[in-house]
C-alpha positions in Angstrom: 14.2 61.6 1.9 13.1 63.3 -1.2 9.8 64.0 -2.6 7.4 61.7 -4.6 5.6 62.9 -7.8 2.2 61.0 -7.4 -0.5 61.1 -10.6 -4.0 59.6 -10.7 -3.8 57.3 -13.8 -7.2 55.5 -13.5 -10.7 56.5 -11.9 -12.0 56.1 -8.8 -15.8 55.5 -9.8 -15.7 51.6 -9.1 -13.4 52.0 -6.3 -14.3 51.4 -2.4 -14.9 54.2 -0.2 -11.7 54.2 1.3 -9.7 54.2 -1.3 -11.5 57.3 -2.8 -11.0 59.0 0.8 -7.4 58.1 0.3 -7.1 59.6 -2.9 -8.7 63.0 -2.2 -6.5 62.6 1.4 -3.2 63.1 -1.1 -4.9 65.9 -2.9 -5.9 64.2 -6.3 -8.9 65.1 -8.1 -9.1 64.2 -11.5 -7.2 61.7 -13.6 -3.8 63.0 -14.6 -3.7 65.4 -12.0 -0.3 65.2 -10.2 0.5 66.2 -6.8 4.3 66.3 -5.0 4.3 64.9 -1.6 7.4 64.3 1.1 8.8 61.0 0.9 7.5 59.5 4.4 6.4 56.4 5.7 2.6 57.8 5.9 2.2 58.6 2.2 4.0 55.4 1.4 1.3 53.4 3.2 -1.5 55.7 1.5 0.6 55.2 -2.0 0.5 51.0 -1.2 -3.3 51.2 -0.6 -4.4 52.6 -4.1 -0.9 51.4 -6.0 -3.0 50.1 -8.7 -4.9 53.7 -9.4 -1.7 55.9 -8.9 1.8 56.1 -10.8 4.5 57.1 -8.5 8.0 59.0 -9.5 10.8 59.8 -7.1 12.2 63.8 -7.5 
């Protein structure tokens, strides 16, 4: 298992509360902000929940 680079590409303004919480839990702050996370099932589940807001690259 490698790492994932997760970038927030859409705003969370009209998103549901649980989706906003997921974005915050991943460590994303502003549109265009990127974080690196370990590739595991928990992170993949979080990404799946907000897939319409983020862009993911495998590192």
